[in-house]
VOBA-1610 file (N, C-alpha, C; in pm, whole numbers, padded with zeros to 5 digits, always signed):
BEGIN
Met-09491+07199+03961Met-09428+07271+03850Met-09517+07258+03729Pro-09570+07369+03675Pro-09658+07361+03560Pro-09583+07321+03434Leu-09655+07261+03344Leu-09595+07224+03216Leu-09580+07348+03130Phe-09460+07373+03085Phe-09436+07491+03002Phe-09487+07462+02861Asn-09576+07546+02813Asn-09651+07517+02692Asn-09576+07561+02567Phe-09460+07499+02543Phe-09393+07520+02416Phe-09443+07416+02316Gln-09369+07391+02211Gln-09416+07302+02105Gln-09430+07158+02153Asn-09362+07124+02262Asn-09377+06988+02314Asn-09480+06984+02426Ser-09570+07081+02426Ser-09669+07088+02532Ser-09775+06981+02514Leu-09851+06959+02620Leu-09957+06859+02619Leu-10090+06931+02633Ile-10173+06928+02532Ile-10303+06992+02535Ile-10410+06883+02526Val-10504+06890+02620Val-10615+06795+02619Val-10738+06864+02565Gly-10849+06789+02560Gly-10972+06842+02504Gly-11014+06973+02567Gly-11058+07067+02484Gly-11100+07196+02535Gly-10987+07295+02551Gly-10866+07256+02515Gly-10752+07347+02524Gly-10698+07364+02664Ser-10747+07284+02759Ser-10696+07296+02896Ser-10558+07235+02904Gln-10488+07272+03006Gln-10349+07231+03020Gln-10332+07141+03141Ile-10249+07038+03126Ile-10219+06949+03237Ile-10091+06995+03303Gly-10095+07017+03433Gly-09977+07063+03505Gly-09892+06948+03554Phe-09765+06976+03573Phe-09673+06874+03623Phe-09670+06873+03775Asp-09786+06885+03839Asp-09789+06876+03984Asp-09867+06753+04030Asp-09897+06663+03939Asp-09964+06539+03971Asp-09867+06425+03939Ala-09817+06358+04043Ala-09713+06256+04022Ala-09764+06142+03937Glu-09889+06101+03955Glu-09941+05987+03879Glu-09948+06019+03730Ile-09989+06143+03695Ile-09998+06180+03554Ile-09859+06183+03491Val-09764+06244+03562Val-09630+06256+03507Val-09566+06119+03488Asn-09577+06032+03587Asn-09518+05899+03576Asn-09588+05816+03469Phe-09718+05837+03450Phe-09789+05765+03345Phe-09742+05810+03207Leu-09715+05941+03195Leu-09670+05993+03066Leu-09525+05954+03036Asn-09451+05912+03138Asn-09310+05879+03121Asn-09283+05741+03178Pro-09335+05635+03116Pro-09323+05501+03174Pro-09180+05450+03177Ala-09093+05501+03090Ala-08955+05452+03087Ala-08878+05494+03211Ala-08920+05604+03273Ala-08853+05651+03395Ala-08957+05656+03506Lys-09000+05540+03547Lys-09104+05531+03648Lys-09060+05596+03779Asn-09155+05667+03841Asn-09130+05736+03968Asn-09019+05839+03956Asp-09007+05899+03837Asp-08907+06002+03817Asp-08950+06134+03879Tyr-09077+06148+03909Tyr-09131+06270+03965Tyr-09159+06251+04113Val-09118+06346+04195Val-09142+06342+04339Val-09230+06461+04374Ser-09351+06437+04421Ser-09440+06545+04457Ser-09395+06608+04588Ala-09430+06736+04607Ala-09392+06807+04729Ala-09459+06746+04850Asp-09581+06697+04833Asp-09653+06638+04946Asp-09580+06514+04998Ile-09531+06430+04906Ile-09457+06311+04947Ile-09322+06351+05004Ala-09256+06450+04942Ala-09123+06489+04985Ala-09124+06543+05128Leu-09226+06617+05165Leu-09230+06677+05298Leu-09255+06573+05407Arg-09290+06450+05369Arg-09300+06343+05468Arg-09163+06288+05506Asn-09062+06326+05430Asn-08925+06288+05463Asn-08869+06393+05557Ser-08825+06352+05675Ser-08782+06447+05776Ser-08661+06529+05732Asp-08571+06469+05654Asp-08452+06542+05609Asp-08490+06652+05510Ile-08579+06622+05416Ile-08622+06724+05320Ile-08701+06834+05391Tyr-08789+06793+05483Tyr-08866+06894+05557Tyr-08772+06986+05635Ser-08672+06927+05701Ser-08578+07007+05779Ser-08500+07103+05690Thr-08455+07055+05574Thr-08377+07139+05484Thr-08461+07253+05429Val-08581+07221+05379Val-08667+07324+05321Val-08712+07423+05427Phe-08746+07373+05545Phe-08791+07464+05651Phe-08679+07559+05691Gln-08559+07508+05710Gln-08450+07593+05756Gln-08411+07695+05649Leu-08399+07650+05525Leu-08361+07743+05419Leu-08468+07849+05398Ser-08595+07809+05393Ser-08703+07907+05371Ser-08715+08002+05489Ala-08698+07950+05611Ala-08706+08036+05729Ala-08591+08137+05731Asp-08471+08093+05695Asp-08357+08184+05696Asp-08366+08287+05583Leu-08418+08246+05468Leu-08439+08342+05360Leu-08546+08444+05398Ala-08651+08398+05467Ala-08755+08491+05512Ala-08704+08583+05622Ser-08607+08536+05700Ser-08547+08620+05804Ser-08452+08723+05745Ser-08402+08697+05626Ser-08314+08793+05559Ser-08394+08915+05516Lys-08323+09021+05487Lys-08389+09148+05454Lys-08370+09182+05307Leu-08481+09205+05238Leu-08478+09252+05100Leu-08468+09404+05102Ile-08373+09458+05029Ile-08344+09601+05034Ile-08347+09660+04894Thr-08413+09774+04878Thr-08414+09847+04753Thr-08411+09996+04783Ser-08361+10074+04689Ser-08350+10219+04710Ser-08483+10291+04690Asn-08579+10228+04623Asn-08709+10290+04600Asn-08797+10270+04723Ser-08841+10377+04786Ser-08916+10367+04912Ser-09051+10298+04891Arg-09117+10324+04777Arg-09247+10260+04753Arg-09229+10109+04733Asn-09127+10071+04658Asn-09100+09929+04639Asn-09057+09863+04769Gln-08982+09937+04851Gln-08941+09882+04980Gln-09062+09854+05068Gly-09163+09940+05059Gly-09285+09917+05136Gly-09355+09789+05095Met-09355+09756+04965Met-09417+09631+04920Met-09335+09511+04964Leu-09203+09524+04962Leu-09120+09413+05006Leu-09138+09386+05155Asn-09159+09493+05234Asn-09178+09477+05378Asn-09317+09428+05414Asn-09417+09470+05338Asn-09557+09431+05366Asn-09626+09395+05235Pro-09598+09276+05182Pro-09649+09243+05049Pro-09796+09202+05046Thr-09854+09160+05157Thr-09988+09104+05152Thr-10068+09140+05275Ser-10199+09138+05260Ser-10290+09158+05373Ser-10346+09024+05422Trp-10305+08916+05356Trp-10353+08782+05391Trp-10286+08731+05517Ser-10157+08761+05533Ser-10082+08716+05650Ser-09969+08814+05675Asn-09884+08784+05772Asn-09769+08870+05797Asn-09663+08846+05690Ser-09572+08939+05678Ser-09473+08933+05570Ser-09381+08812+05584Tyr-09346+08775+05708Tyr-09257+08660+05727Tyr-09321+08532+05675Ser-09447+08508+05711Ser-09517+08388+05666Ser-09534+08388+05515Phe-09561+08505+05460Phe-09578+08515+05314Phe-09450+08476+05242Trp-09338+08537+05283Trp-09213+08509+05212Trp-09165+08368+05237Gln-09187+08313+05356Gln-09146+08175+05380Gln-09224+08079+05291Ala-09355+08105+05272Ala-09435+08020+05184Ala-09383+08027+05040Val-09348+08147+04995Val-09296+08164+04859Val-09164+08090+04843Tyr-09074+08109+04941Tyr-08943+08046+04931Tyr-08951+07894+04945Ala-09041+07845+05030Ala-09057+07700+05044Ala-09105+07639+04913Gln-09199+07707+04846Gln-09246+07657+04716Gln-09136+07659+04612Leu-09052+07763+04617Leu-08940+07772+04524Leu-08842+07657+04546Leu-08815+07623+04671Leu-08721+07515+04702Leu-08778+07379+04668Leu-08909+07363+04680Leu-08971+07234+04652Leu-08997+07214+04503Gly-09053+07315+04438Gly-09093+07300+04299Gly-08998+07359+04198Gly-08898+07433+04244Gly-08806+07496+04149Gly-08856+07627+04094Glu-08979+07666+04126Glu-09033+07794+04086Glu-09150+07832+04177Ala-09178+07960+04185Ala-09288+08010+04269Ala-09347+08132+04200Phe-09477+08157+04225Phe-09550+08262+04156Phe-09615+08357+04257Val-09605+08485+04227Val-09671+08589+04306Val-09738+08686+04209Tyr-09870+08703+04225Tyr-09943+08794+04136Tyr-09945+08933+04197Arg-09919+09034+04113Arg-09916+09173+04157Arg-10050+09239+04129Trp-10125+09267+04236Trp-10247+09345+04222Trp-10208+09493+04217Arg-10242+09559+04106Arg-10201+09698+04087Arg-10321+09783+04052Asn-10311+09913+04084Asn-10421+10005+04052Asn-10408+10054+03908Gln-10493+10147+03870Gln-10495+10193+03731Gln-10366+10264+03691Asn-10294+10314+03791Asn-10169+10383+03762Asn-10049+10288+03762Gly-10076+10158+03779Gly-09968+10060+03778Gly-09893+10049+03909Ile-09948+10107+04016Ile-09883+10102+04147Ile-09930+09978+04221Asp-09838+09905+04280Asp-09873+09784+04353Asp-09958+09815+04475Ile-10067+09737+04491Ile-10154+09748+04608Ile-10124+09635+04706Arg-10120+09515+04653Arg-10087+09397+04734Arg-10040+09287+04641Trp-09973+09189+04698Trp-09927+09073+04622Trp-09998+08949+04672Glu-10023+08857+04580Glu-10093+08733+04616Glu-10011+08611+04574Tyr-09986+08523+04669Tyr-09914+08399+04641Tyr-10004+08303+04565Leu-09950+08244+04460Leu-10026+08146+04380Leu-09950+08014+04379Arg-10023+07905+04398Arg-09962+07773+04387Arg-09931+07742+04241Pro-09826+07664+04214Pro-09795+07630+04075Pro-09911+07565+04002Ser-09995+07491+04074Ser-10109+07427+04010Ser-10212+07528+03963Gln-10204+07653+04011Gln-10299+07756+03971Gln-10253+07832+03847Val-10130+07811+03804Val-10070+07894+03700Val-10028+07810+03581Ser-10054+07860+03461Ser-10004+07801+03337Ser-09919+07905+03266Val-09807+07863+03213Val-09711+07953+03149Val-09711+07929+02999Phe-09715+08037+02921Phe-09718+08026+02775Phe-09620+08127+02715Pro-09562+08096+02600Pro-09480+08194+02528Pro-09567+08280+02436Leu-09523+08401+02411Leu-09590+08483+02312Leu-09571+08421+02174Asn-09651+08465+02080Asn-09646+08406+01946Asn-09508+08416+01883Asp-09439+08527+01909Asp-09306+08544+01850Asp-09196+08501+01947Tyr-09234+08438+02058Tyr-09139+08388+02158Tyr-09052+08500+02216Ser-09106+08621+02219Ser-09032+08733+02275Ser-09058+08753+02423Gly-09147+08676+02480Gly-09180+08691+02621Gly-09279+08584+02664Leu-09331+08602+02783Leu-09423+08505+02843Leu-09554+08572+02880Tyr-09658+08492+02887Tyr-09782+08535+02950Tyr-09838+08418+03029Tyr-09933+08447+03118Tyr-09979+08348+03215Tyr-10131+08344+03217Asn-10182+08226+03243Asn-10322+08206+03281Asn-10324+08158+03425Ala-10407+08217+03508Ala-10408+08183+03650Ala-10550+08165+03699Thr-10569+08066+03785Thr-10696+08040+03851Thr-10684+08082+03997Phe-10765+08179+04038Phe-10757+08232+04173Phe-10858+08160+04263Asp-10822+08151+04393Asp-10909+08084+04488Asp-11039+08162+04510Ser-11030+08293+04501Ser-11149+08375+04524Ser-11250+08356+04410Pro-11375+08321+04442Pro-11476+08308+04336Pro-11509+08441+04270Leu-11475+08551+04335Leu-11500+08683+04277Leu-11401+08715+04166Val-11288+08644+04165Val-11186+08667+04062Val-11192+08558+03956Gly-11195+08432+04001Gly-11204+08321+03907Gly-11076+08303+03828Val-11087+08302+03696Val-10973+08277+03608Val-10934+08406+03538Lys-10805+08435+03539Lys-10752+08549+03464Lys-10670+08495+03348Met-10702+08539+03230Met-10634+08492+03110Met-10538+08599+03058Asn-10433+08552+02992Asn-10338+08640+02923Asn-10278+08745+03016Ile-10233+08701+03131Ile-10169+08792+03225Ile-10030+08827+03174Pro-09997+08953+03157Pro-09862+08988+03109Pro-09757+08954+03213Ser-09635+08932+03167Ser-09529+08891+03259Ser-09498+08998+03362Gly-09528+09126+03331Gly-09503+09232+03425Gly-09590+09226+03548Asp-09704+09157+03538Asp-09796+09145+03652Asp-09772+09019+03733Met-09679+08936+03690Met-09653+08810+03759Met-09506+08803+03800Ile-09481+08789+03929Ile-09344+08766+03978Ile-09321+08615+03974His-09227+08573+03893His-09205+08431+03866His-09062+08396+03905Phe-09044+08338+04023Phe-08912+08296+04069Phe-08879+08160+04009Arg-08753+08142+03964Arg-08709+08013+03910Arg-08571+07977+03964Leu-08547+07849+03974Leu-08414+07798+04002Leu-08353+07750+03871Leu-08284+07637+03873Leu-08220+07584+03752Leu-08323+07563+03642Ser-08285+07600+03518Ser-08377+07592+03406Ser-08312+07520+03289Gln-08398+07457+03206Gln-08352+07392+03084Gln-08407+07460+02959Asn-08477+07571+02976Asn-08534+07640+02860Asn-08505+07790+02866Gly-08382+07823+02902Gly-08341+07962+02898Gly-08395+08046+03011Gly-08438+07984+03119Gly-08489+08058+03233Gly-08638+08081+03231Ala-08709+08021+03136Ala-08854+08040+03129Ala-08924+07972+03248Thr-08884+07851+03279Thr-08938+07779+03394Thr-08823+07717+03472Gly-08852+07671+03595Gly-08749+07614+03681Gly-08764+07465+03698Ile-08657+07403+03747Ile-08655+07259+03772Ile-08649+07235+03922Ser-08730+07145+03970Ser-08734+07115+04112Ser-08609+07038+04155Pro-08547+07074+04267Pro-08434+06993+04320Pro-08476+06852+04356Leu-08605+06831+04377Leu-08653+06698+04415Leu-08637+06598+04301Arg-08628+06648+04178Arg-08611+06556+04065Arg-08483+06476+04078Ser-08378+06538+04132Ser-08251+06468+04146Ser-08252+06367+04260Leu-08356+06373+04343Leu-08363+06283+04459Leu-08462+06169+04439Ala-08515+06153+04320Ala-08617+06050+04297Ala-08564+05911+04330Ser-08446+05877+04280Ser-08390+05743+04305Ser-08355+05726+04452Glu-08296+05831+04513Glu-08257+05821+04653Glu-08378+05798+04743Leu-08487+05869+04716Leu-08605+05855+04800Leu-08671+05719+04780Glu-08664+05666+04658Glu-08719+05533+04634Glu-08636+05428+04709Ile-08503+05443+04706Ile-08416+05352+04781Ile-08439+05368+04930Lys-08457+05491+04973Lys-08482+05518+05114Lys-08610+05450+05161Asp-08713+05457+05078Asp-08841+05394+05114Asp-08825+05242+05123Ser-08753+05183+05026Ser-08730+05038+05030Ser-08645+05000+05149Ser-08545+05084+05181Ser-08459+05057+05296Ser-08538+05061+05426Asn-08629+05158+05436Asn-08711+05168+05557Asn-08799+05045+05575Lys-08860+04998+05464Lys-08945+04880+05472Lys-08864+04757+05511Leu-08744+04744+05453Leu-08658+04630+05485Leu-08616+04634+05632Thr-08582+04753+05680Thr-08538+04766+05819Thr-08651+04734+05916Ile-08770+04788+05888Ile-08884+04762+05977Ile-08918+04614+05978Asn-08912+04551+05859Asn-08943+04409+05850Asn-08841+04326+05926Ala-08711+04359+05907Ala-08606+04284+05976Ala-08612+04306+06126Leu-08642+04429+06166Leu-08650+04459+06308Leu-08768+04386+06372Ala-08882+04384+06302Ala-08999+04315+06357Ala-08973+04166+06374Lys-08906+04106+06276Lys-08881+03962+06283Lys-08772+03929+06385Ser-08679+04024+06405Ser-08571+03995+06499Ser-08618+03999+06642Val-08723+04076+06669Val-08774+04085+06807Val-08911+04020+06818Leu-08948+03944+06715Leu-09078+03879+06720Leu-09087+03781+06836Thr-08980+03706+06858Thr-08973+03612+06970Thr-08882+03672+07076Pro-08933+03702+07197Pro-08850+03769+07298Pro-08741+03680+07355Gly-08757+03548+07350Gly-08656+03461+07407Gly-08694+03315+07390Ile-08611+03229+07445Ile-08633+03084+07436Ile-08645+03029+07578Leu-08754+02956+07603Leu-08775+02890+07732Leu-08750+02741+07711Lys-08647+02687+07777Lys-08608+02547+07759Lys-08646+02467+07884Ile-08723+02358+07861Ile-08763+02269+07970Ile-08671+02147+07967Asn-08591+02133+08070Asn-08489+02028+08071Asn-08544+01890+08105Gly-08637+01881+08199Gly-08681+01750+08245Gly-08820+01713+08200Gly-08869+01783+08097Gly-09007+01757+08057Gly-09024+01647+07957Gly-08917+01598+07901Gly-08929+01494+07800Gly-08981+01551+07670Ala-09039+01468+07590Ala-09091+01508+07460Ala-09231+01565+07477Leu-09245+01693+07494Leu-09376+01757+07510Leu-09438+01778+07375Asn-09570+01761+07370Asn-09638+01788+07243Asn-09657+01938+07225Ala-09702+01975+07107Ala-09713+02117+07072Ala-09812+02190+07162Lys-09919+02122+07203Lys-10020+02186+07286Lys-09963+02225+07422Leu-09885+02134+07482Leu-09826+02163+07612Leu-09720+02274+07602Lys-09644+02273+07494Lys-09544+02379+07475Lys-09610+02515+07459Thr-09719+02518+07382Thr-09790+02645+07363Thr-09851+02694+07493Gly-09908+02601+07571Gly-09968+02638+07698Gly-09865+02692+07796Arg-09747+02627+07802Arg-09642+02675+07892Arg-09589+02810+07847Ser-09584+02832+07717Ser-09538+02960+07666Ser-09633+03073+07706Arg-09766+03045+07697Arg-09863+03148+07737Arg-09854+03177+07886Gln-09837+03073+07967Gln-09824+03093+08111Gln-09701+03178+08143Phe-09591+03149+08074Phe-09468+03223+08100Phe-09482+03370+08061Met-09546+03395+07945Met-09563+03533+07902Met-09658+03610+07992Asn-09760+03541+08047Asn-09848+03607+08144Asn-09770+03649+08268Gln-09677+03563+08309Gln-09594+03596+08423Gln-09504+03717+08392Val-09449+03721+08272Val-09363+03834+08234Val-09442+03964+08229Asn-09562+03958+08169Asn-09642+04080+08152Asn-09697+04132+08284Asn-09718+04042+08380Asn-09775+04082+08508Asn-09671+04107+08617Ser-09544+04099+08579Ser-09439+04117+08681Ser-09406+04264+08705Asn-09466+04355+08623Asn-09442+04500+08639Asn-09292+04534+08638Gly-09220+04470+08549Gly-09079+04500+08535Gly-08989+04426+08632Gly-09048+04341+08718Gly-08968+04266+08814Gly-08903+04144+08752Pro-08824+04071+08829Pro-08756+03952+08776Pro-08855+03840+08746Val-08818+03758+08648Val-08899+03643+08609Val-08847+03520+08684Val-08939+03444+08741Val-08903+03326+08821Val-08930+03200+08740Val-08829+03115+08726Val-08844+02985+08661Val-08795+02878+08758Asp-08845+02754+08740Asp-08801+02648+08832Asp-08667+02590+08784Ser-08618+02491+08857Ser-08486+02437+08830Ser-08478+02358+08701Leu-08594+02321+08646Leu-08595+02241+08522Leu-08610+02328+08398Glu-08613+02461+08416Glu-08634+02551+08301Glu-08518+02650+08290Asp-08485+02681+08167Asp-08385+02784+08136Asp-08445+02882+08037Tyr-08434+03013+08069Tyr-08487+03116+07978Tyr-08372+03201+07926Thr-08362+03212+07794Thr-08255+03290+07730Thr-08318+03397+07643Pro-08307+03526+07681Pro-08364+03633+07597Pro-08284+03649+07468Leu-08355+03684+07361Leu-08290+03707+07232Leu-08250+03853+07220Glu-08140+03879+07153Glu-08092+04014+07127Glu-08112+04047+06980Ile-08116+04178+06952Ile-08126+04221+06812Ile-07999+04182+06739Lys-08013+04123+06626Lys-07897+04078+06551Lys-07811+04196+06506Gly-07683+04169+06493Gly-07591+04274+06452Gly-07624+04330+06315Asp-07672+04246+06223Asp-07707+04293+06089Asp-07819+04396+06094Val-07918+04372+06183Val-08028+04467+06195Val-07978+04598+06256Ser-07887+04589+06351Ser-07831+04709+06412Ser-07757+04793+06307Lys-07683+04724+06219Lys-07615+04797+06112Lys-07716+04862+06018Leu-07826+04792+05992Leu-07928+04847+05904Leu-07987+04974+05964Leu-08011+04969+06096Leu-08066+05087+06163Leu-07969+05204+06157Ala-07841+05176+06168Ala-07740+05283+06165Ala-07726+05346+06027Gln-07772+05277+05923Gln-07754+05327+05787Gln-07881+05388+05730Thr-07987+05401+05810Thr-08113+05452+05756Thr-08108+05600+05724Asp-08007+05674+05773Asp-07999+05817+05748Asp-07899+05852+05638Trp-07864+05756+05554Trp-07761+05781+05453Trp-07807+05882+05349Thr-07937+05894+05327Thr-07985+05987+05224Thr-07975+06132+05267Ser-07951+06160+05394Ser-07942+06299+05438Ser-07830+06373+05366Lys-07720+06304+05339Lys-07610+06368+05267Lys-07649+06397+05123Gln-07726+06307+05062Gln-07769+06329+04925Gln-07866+06447+04917Ile-07954+06458+05016Ile-08049+06569+05019Ile-07975+06701+05039Ala-07880+06702+05131Ala-07800+06822+05153Ala-07722+06860+05027Lys-07672+06760+04955Lys-07599+06786+04831Lys-07690+06848+04726Ala-07814+06798+04717Ala-07907+06851+04616Ala-07938+06998+04640Tyr-07944+07038+04767Tyr-07974+07177+04800Tyr-07849+07261+04824Gly-07732+07198+04812Gly-07608+07273+04822Gly-07576+07324+04960Val-07619+07254+05064Val-07593+07297+05201Val-07508+07192+05272Pro-07435+07230+05377Pro-07360+07131+05454Pro-07454+07031+05520Asp-07418+06902+05517Asp-07507+06802+05574Asp-07517+06812+05725Ser-07432+06896+05787Ser-07440+06914+05932Ser-07569+06982+05973Ile-07634+07058+05883Ile-07759+07125+05921Ile-07872+07025+05935Leu-07852+06901+05886Leu-07953+06797+05903Leu-07924+06713+06027Asn-07847+06772+06120Asn-07812+06706+06245Asn-07724+06583+06221Gly-07651+06584+06110Gly-07558+06475+06085Gly-07421+06510+06142Lys-07329+06417+06129Lys-07194+06440+06181Lys-07117+06539+06096Gly-07148+06541+05966Gly-07077+06632+05878Gly-06931+06594+05861Asp-06856+06686+05807Asp-06713+06665+05787Asp-06641+06695+05918Gln-06579+06593+05975Gln-06514+06611+06105Gln-06395+06707+06097Gln-06341+06730+05978Gln-06225+06817+05964Gln-06267+06961+05935Ser-06395+06985+05918Ser-06442+07120+05887Ser-06471+07195+06016Ser-06430+07319+06023Ser-06457+07401+06139Ser-06598+07457+06131Ile-06645+07510+06244Ile-06779+07571+06246Ile-06784+07690+06152Ala-06675+07767+06147Ala-06671+07884+06059Ala-06682+07842+05913Met-06614+07732+05876Met-06621+07685+05737Met-06762+07641+05702Met-06828+07568+05792Met-06964+07522+05764Met-07060+07639+05757Ser-07040+07740+05842Ser-07125+07858+05836Ser-07105+07932+05705Gly-06979+07937+05660Gly-06952+08001+05532Gly-07016+07929+05416Glu-07013+07796+05415Glu-07076+07719+05309Glu-07227+07738+05310Tyr-07285+07745+05430Tyr-07430+07766+05439Tyr-07468+07905+05390Ala-07384+08005+05422Ala-07409+08141+05373Ala-07404+08146+05221Lys-07311+08072+05161Lys-07303+08067+05014Lys-07430+08005+04956Ala-07481+07901+05022Ala-07604+07838+04974Ala-07721+07935+04980Leu-07731+08011+05089Leu-07838+08111+05099Leu-07828+08215+04989Met-07706+08259+04960Met-07688+08361+04857Met-07719+08307+04718Arg-07693+08178+04695Arg-07728+08120+04564Arg-07879+08128+04542Phe-07957+08093+04644Phe-08102+08106+04631Phe-08144+08252+04632Gly-08073+08333+04712Gly-08109+08474+04722Gly-08093+08548+04590Arg-07994+08512+04511Arg-07973+08583+04383Arg-08086+08554+04284Ser-08140+08433+04286Ser-08253+08404+04198Ser-08377+08484+04240Ile-08384+08520+04367Ile-08496+08599+04418Ile-08478+08746+04384Thr-08361+08801+04414Thr-08338+08944+04391Thr-08335+08978+04243Ser-08288+08887+04160Ser-08285+08914+04016Ser-08425+08932+03961Glu-08518+08847+04002Glu-08656+08858+03955Glu-08723+08984+04008Leu-08701+09015+04136Leu-08761+09135+04194Leu-08704+09261+04131Thr-08574+09261+04100Thr-08514+09376+04035Thr-08576+09400+03898Thr-08599+09292+03824Thr-08658+09305+03691Thr-08801+09356+03698Lys-08881+09301+03789Lys-09023+09336+03793Lys-09048+09470+03861Gln-08966+09509+03957Gln-08987+09636+04025Gln-08908+09751+03963Ser-08824+09721+03867Ser-08745+09824+03798Ser-08661+09907+03895Ser-08617+09844+04001Ser-08523+09907+04095Ser-08437+09797+04154Asp-08311+09830+04174Asp-08216+09728+04219Asp-08255+09676+04357Val-08263+09542+04371Val-08300+09478+04496Val-08185+09388+04539Thr-08145+09400+04663Thr-08042+09314+04721Thr-08100+09243+04843Ile-08028+09141+04890Ile-08072+09067+05007Ile-07959+09062+05110Asp-07993+09093+05233Asp-07898+09090+05344Asp-07928+08966+05428Ile-07838+08868+05423Ile-07862+08742+05494Ile-07803+08743+05635Lys-07743+08856+05676Lys-07683+08861+05809Lys-07783+08834+05920Pro-07907+08885+05913Pro-08003+08853+06020Pro-08030+08704+06036Ala-08005+08626+05930Ala-08030+08481+05936Ala-07908+08406+05988Ile-07790+08441+05939Ile-07670+08364+05976Ile-07600+08420+06100Asp-07632+08544+06138Asp-07570+08603+06258Asp-07675+08685+06333Pro-07777+08618+06388Pro-07890+08691+06446Pro-07855+08774+06569Val-07752+08736+06645Val-07716+08813+06765Val-07589+08893+06745Asn-07545+08906+06620Asn-07430+08991+06584Asn-07298+08947+06647Asn-07285+08823+06680Asn-07158+08777+06739Asn-07044+08785+06638Asp-07067+08733+06519Asp-06963+08738+06416Asp-06933+08881+06375Tyr-07037+08963+06368Tyr-07019+09102+06323Tyr-06934+09180+06422Thr-06965+09167+06550Thr-06887+09240+06651Thr-06743+09190+06657Thr-06725+09059+06635Thr-06589+09005+06632Thr-06509+09065+06517Asn-06572+09077+06400Asn-06504+09136+06284Asn-06474+09283+06308Ile-06569+09357+06367Ile-06546+09499+06395Ile-06429+09516+06492Asn-06424+09430+06592Asn-06315+09437+06688Asn-06181+09406+06623Asp-06179+09308+06533Asp-06055+09276+06460Asp-06012+09393+06371Phe-06109+09459+06306Phe-06076+09574+06222Phe-06018+09688+06306Lys-06073+09705+06426Lys-06023+09811+06514Lys-05880+09780+06559Lys-05855+09653+06594Lys-05722+09616+06639Lys-05619+09631+06528Ser-05659+09601+06406Ser-05565+09610+06294Ser-05550+09751+06240Gly-05629+09845+06293Gly-05618+09983+06249Gly-05703+10019+06129Ile-05782+09925+06078Ile-05869+09955+05964Ile-05978+10053+06007Leu-06029+10037+06128Leu-06132+10126+06182Leu-06080+10194+06308Ala-06118+10321+06324Ala-06089+10391+06448Ala-06197+10357+06551Ser-06176+10399+06675Ser-06271+10364+06782Ser-06410+10422+06753Asn-06414+10549+06710Asn-06546+10610+06684Asn-06616+10545+06565Gln-06538+10501+06466Gln-06597+10431+06352Gln-06652+10296+06393Ala-06582+10224+06479Ala-06631+10095+06528Ala-06759+10111+06607Val-06765+10217+06692Val-06888+10242+06769Val-07003+10276+06675Trp-06976+10357+06573Trp-07080+10393+06477Trp-07134+10271+06404Ala-07044+10181+06362Ala-07086+10060+06290Ala-07174+09972+06378Leu-07140+09960+06505Leu-07221+09879+06596Leu-07355+09945+06626Gln-07359+10078+06624Gln-07486+10148+06645Gln-07580+10128+06527Gln-07526+10118+06407Gln-07610+10101+06289Gln-07685+09968+06290Thr-07627+09869+06355Thr-07693+09737+06363Thr-07782+09725+06485Gly-07783+09830+06571Gly-07863+09822+06692Gly-07796+09751+06806Tyr-07670+09709+06784Tyr-07599+09639+06892Tyr-07566+09734+07006Leu-07535+09860+06973Leu-07514+09964+07073Leu-07622+10069+07057Pro-07671+10129+07166Pro-07777+10231+07155Pro-07723+10359+07092Glu-07813+10434+07028Glu-07774+10559+06964Glu-07731+10664+07067Asp-07792+10661+07185Asp-07764+10763+07286Asp-07658+10719+07386Ile-07563+10638+07342Ile-07457+10594+07430Ile-07376+10716+07473Pro-07346+10729+07602Pro-07274+10850+07647Pro-07133+10856+07593Glu-07086+10981+07581Glu-06950+11002+07534Glu-06851+10952+07639Pro-06734+10906+07596Pro-06635+10862+07695Pro-06587+10979+07779Lys-06563+10956+07906Lys-06516+11060+07996Lys-06369+11092+07969Asp-06327+11208+08024Asp-06186+11246+08008Asp-06097+11143+08075Asn-05975+11140+08030Asn-05881+11044+08087Asn-05863+11068+08236Ile-05891+10969+08314Ile-05877+10977+08458Ile-05759+10891+08497Pro-05664+10947+08568Pro-05549+10864+08604Pro-05592+10749+08691Pro-05538+10634+08668Pro-05578+10517+08747Pro-05542+10535+08893Gln-05633+10490+08977Gln-05610+10499+09120Gln-05509+10395+09163Asn-05417+10438+09252Asn-05315+10348+09302Asn-05372+10275+09424Thr-05402+10152+09406Thr-05464+10074+09513Thr-05362+10001+09597Glu-05235+10006+09555Glu-05132+09937+09631Glu-05077+10030+09739Arg-05051+09978+09854Arg-04996+10055+09966Arg-04845+10067+09952Ser-04794+10188+09969Ser-04649+10210+09960Ser-04600+10278+10087Asp-04486+10241+10129Asp-04427+10299+10250Asp-04361+10433+10216Val-04392+10536+10293Val-04333+10669+10271Val-04212+10683+10361Val-04102+10712+10302Val-03976+10728+10378Val-03949+10877+10395Glu-03954+10923+10513Glu-03930+11065+10541Glu-03781+11089+10562Asp-03740+11201+10502Asp-03599+11238+10520Asp-03583+11308+10657Asn-03490+11264+10734Asn-03465+11326+10863Asn-03374+11449+10845
//
């Protein structure tokens, strides 16, 4: 997340700007709240955060952006020549979920028509207000040496997605900021668990010699090595001891087992930060919640992120943009067909209207044959014919 260059901005020698994408710099500048910043690189090493960001970004990329302008629709469908559209949008959405904002530069011709869009990392972009604070402009460093640095980019040429903001929507706040304490506790918990687990199984068991008398340390160590050689070379078979020896294997202590069971407690906090049901992180979730309720909550979460996306695209493309999340939450149209069938049963839709609706989604083919005329059902039951004499 770049540092927004308002009056509290940080300018170093030469007028260059320090971005808020370096955890060490940010924590150094804010010693009172040590480790208050969580970098995306560190966050993605957490399996719960990776799972959440991957699933949300993948489902948002699977959703369809829709606009009435055919030229704008073409850019939404094929925004870049660098990769396919799905990979492009997933990268943009993943950056938005991790950093709270994402940047896309619009390459346009002399007539102002979009040619292609280029994804920019937050570390490549600096955001500045105009002198009268009536708008924003950007400085961007491009990876291509043929482009280099572009200064004073107008806001119309930069698509700037933001999540929660503290400065009127100028920049966004990363959801990871709310997880700084949880991740620090999680890291300490993991170290404690690994340490306790290692010490609990450090000694596999106790070998007691009943008739050996007071053995010195050298003899005890030698017998221990001999016994372990026997265990290691038994290929999983039983261990043989004589009548004067007793071997008792050690078990993992109950406290360590409880520690292991509690190592996933942060998954609920991560799900809470992103506003999704914790069941998507393979947790137990709310046992009283139905699958339909959890799907509904997840759909609401997608729409919350989707509105921040469509609002920015609507502003920059000057045409209304909406997002259809049905391809993500109902990829095989099971819920849709169930709803259509319920509407038909309740009389809201007629049979031909229900067929038409299913054809629009591709669930039924366009060339489905017309229903045949009513054919009386064949009587398959045998009946005795009584003739009148």
